[in-house]
N, C-alpha and C positions, 0 to 999 in steps of 0.2 A: 423246246420244253425238256424237262429232265426225262431221261430215258429214251430220247429220240435224237438221232443224228441230224435231222432236218432243221432248217431254220424255222422258228415258231411263226405262225401266221398271225394276222391281226385278231382273228377269232380266238386262237389259242391264248393270246396274251390277255384279252378282255376276260375270257372265261376263267383262266387260271387265277386272275386277280379276284373276281367276284365269287369264285367257288370257296373262298376262305371266309367262314362266317364272321370273323372279326373285321375283315376288310369290307365285307358287304354291309355290315352295320355302320362302319365309318362312311362308306359310300352314301348310304341313306341319310345319315346325319348331315353330310355335306351338301348333297344335291336334292334331297327330298325330305327335309326336316319334318314336314307335316305327316309323313308316313308313320313316324314313330309315335305320333299321337293316336294312331288308329291300330297299328300292328304291334304285336308283341315280338320284337326282333330278337329276343332271347330264345325263341322257339323257331328254328329254321331247319327245314328238312329238304335237302336237295334230291330231286327225283328225276328219273329218266323222262325227258320231254318228247322223245321220238315215238311215233305211233307204229305199232308192229305192221300195220297194213299200209303205211304211208308209201305213196309212189313218188314222193318228192325226190328229184334227182338233180344235183347231188344232195344227199341228206345233209341238212344243216348241222354243223357241229358247234356253232358259236352261240346259239340260243341257250338261255339258262332258265330253268323252271324250279321255283322254290315254294315249298308249302309252309305257310305260317298260320297264325290265328289272331283273332281280335283280342284286344286287351280285356281281361276279366270275363271273357266269354269263351265257351267251348264251341266256337264257330271258326272253322278252318277256311282258308282261301289260298289261291295260288298267285304267285308273282311270276309273270313271264317277261324276261328281259330279251329284247331283240336288238342286236347291235348291227349297224349298217355303216359302212365306210363311204358309201355314196348314196345320194338321194335317188328315189324312185317315184315316178308319178303316182303309183298306187301303194305307196308304203303304208299309209294308214289303213287301207283296206286289207293289206296282207297281215298287218299286225292284228287287226280284228279277226281275220281268218284263223291265225294261229291260236289266239285266245279262245275262240269258239271250239276249235279242235280239242284243246286241252280240257275245256269245260265238259265236253261230251265224253271224253275218255275217263276223267276222274270224278265227274259229277260234282264239281265244286265251282264257285265263282272265281273268275280270273281277273287279276289286275295286270293289264299289259303295260309295258314300259319300253320306250324306244330311245336308243342311244345313237345319235348321229355323230360320228367321230371324224369324218373327212372334211374336206373343203366344201363349203355350202354357197349357193347363190345368195347374193346380198339381199334380194327381195323375198327370200323364203320366209313364209309365215309358219307359225306353229300349226302343224297339220291336224285337222280333225274332220270328222265325217258327220254330217247332219242331214239325213234324208227325211223330209216331211211330205206326206201325201194327204194334205188337208187334215180333216178330222178322222180319216180312215186309219192311218198308221204312221208311225215314225220310227226311224232307226238312227241311233246316235252313237258315235265312238269318239270319246275324248280321253286321252291318256297322257301321262307325263312324257314329255319329249325333251331330252337334254341335248342341246346343240353345243358341243364343246368349242367349236371354232368361234362362237359368239360370246363366250364367257370371258370375264375379266380375270386373269390369272392371279392377281395380287392377293385377293382374299384367300385363295387356295394355298398360296405359298406361305401365308402367315397363319394358317389354320392349325398346325400341329396335328393334322388329321392325315394319317399315312395314305389312305386311299385317295384323298383329295390331292395330296402332294404328288403321288404317282400319276394320277389322271391329269394333272396339270400339263403333263407332256403332250396332251392332245390339244391344248389351247394355244393361241398365238403368243409365244414367248419370245422375248428379246434374248440376245446371247447371254446377257448377265442373268436374266431370269432362268435360263436353262441351267446355268451353273447352280443357282439357288435351289432349283427343283431337285437336282441330283444330290446335293449336299444335305438338304433338309430331309429328303426321303430316307437317306441312310441314317442320319442322326436321329430322327424321330423313331425309326424302326428299332434302333438300339436303345434309346431312352425308354421306350415302352416295352422293351424285352419281348418283341413279337416272336411267336414260334417260328421254327425254321421255314416251314412251307409258306407262311405269310411273308416273311422277310424275302425269300427268294422270288415270290410272285411280284412284290412291289418293286424290288430292285431290278429284276429282269425287265419289267415294263419300262422304266425310265431309261435303262441301258439301251433298249431296242429303239426307242423313239427319239432319244436325244444323243445324236452323234456329235462329239465335241471336236472343235478345231484345237490345234496344239496350244494356242493362247488360252483357251477355255480350260484345257487340262491343267495348265499352270495355276489358274485361279482355283480350280477344284482342290488341287494339292495344297495350296496355301490356306484355303478356308478349313480344310479337313485338319491340317496340322494345328491350326489355332484352336479349333474346337477340341481336339484330342488333348491339347495342353491344358485348356481351361476346365475340361470335364473329365476327370480320371475314369469315370464309368464308360467313357467312349474311347478309351485308349486303343481298342482294337480297330477303330474306324479307318486309320490309314491303310491297313492291309486290305480291308474290304473295298477300298476305292481303287485298288490297283487296276482292275479292268478298264476303268475310265481313263486313268493316267496312261495306260499302255497305248491307248489310241493316239494321245498326243505325242508319245515317244515315237510311234510308227510314223506320224506325220513329220517329225523332225528328221527321221532317217530318209524319208522321201525327198525332203528339201535338200538334204545333204547329197543325195545321189544326183539331183538335178544340178547342183553346183559342181559336183564332180564331173559330170558330163561336159560342162562348159570348159573346165580346166583340161579335160581329156583331149579336146580338140587341139590344144596347144602343146601339151606335154605327153600325150599318149592316153588312150581311152582307159586302159587298165589302171594306171596310176591315178588318173583323175577320179575314177569311181571310188577308189579306196580313200583318197583324201577327202572327197566330198562326203562320204558316209561318216568318216571320223569327225569332220568339222560339224556336220549336222548334229551328231550325238553330243559333241562337246558343247555346242551352243545351247542345246536344250538343257543339259545338266547345269550349265552356268546360270541360265535364267531361273531354273528351279531353285538353285542354291541362294541366289540373291533375292528372290521373292520371299523365301522363308527366313533368311537371315540377312536383312539389308545392311546391318552394321558390321558384318564380318570383315576382318582385316583383309587388305588387298593381297596379302600373302596367300590366302586361300585360292584366289583367282589364278595366281601364278602356279600353285601346286596342281590345281585342277587341269590346267592347260597341258601339263606334262603327262597326264594319264593316257594310257592307250584305250582302245575301244572296250575290251572286256572290263577294265577297271572303271571306265565311265559308266557302264551298265550296272556294275556292282554298286557304284556310288549312288546311282539313281534309286536303287532299291533301299540302300542304307539310309538315304536322306529322309525317307518317310519317318523313320523312328528316331533319328538324331534330334535331341531336344534343346541344343544350345549351340551358339557359334563356336565355343571352345571344343565341344565334342565333334563338331564338323571338321574343325581344323586338325584335331588329333587324328581323325580318320584319314584325312588326306595325307598327313605326314607319314602315317603308318603305311599307307598304300605305296608310297614312293621309296620305301626301304627295300 
């Protein structure tokens, strides 16, 4: 997360996403649309959900507690969001426990909500608790439970809902859908002009959960270039996608080193490593250019193959903003002078 050197945890990412009021409203509209019929989601107050005297160890940092109110009524209530990456036999009991603790502390009714974000057993049913002691007493807990691994990602990917697009990263996505999730999260965040913190929370989420292969990085670059060309308002998008493209470029270098090692056994390890790294970078740049400009003259391929490694890396950065085959060809000719 921002301000920390450590890698963000699962709890960090979920919390950072839902702590943005705009994204929380998007989340509710996507996954709990009936909540908007009951709650005034324009009135959200994030409050400390830890109890001063709590002996829970370690203290949970992923839970979120939000104060809202009913529509057209001066009646407040709390929403407690519990995120779990793995199932637990007593998860519904624990969710009820946390809700009761919050109610005792704040003297308000609590709506508990459970997000199951990891892999789940196929036979897992929606958990609920219903204790009945004849006519003497009963105790029931039934709360919203969102099981991301059981969701169909397609409606989320078509939703134009930024929180839904980001959280689609937790659903079972195909490689092509992973590319769509990244591109559409970025595009919709820009189209809707999200504030900086909202934008960072959404893009950090998909960047963390969707690690791209080099071929997917090429697809992301191609889709982003097309969108930026067709929608002038998204002209900045290619620069914002660089962290995802970089992953593919790194993969290309790794493959180049592997090829270099093979050649090194015959011609010398040092020379093989150098040639392999250069060839990996060259092949990646060539694929990226042909994907963006499939009709570019073959002269461009010849010019590209003459570039050294620093020039190839500079070309990879420049290609994001080049908007025509002629501009690309002019850049390559200039680089060879």
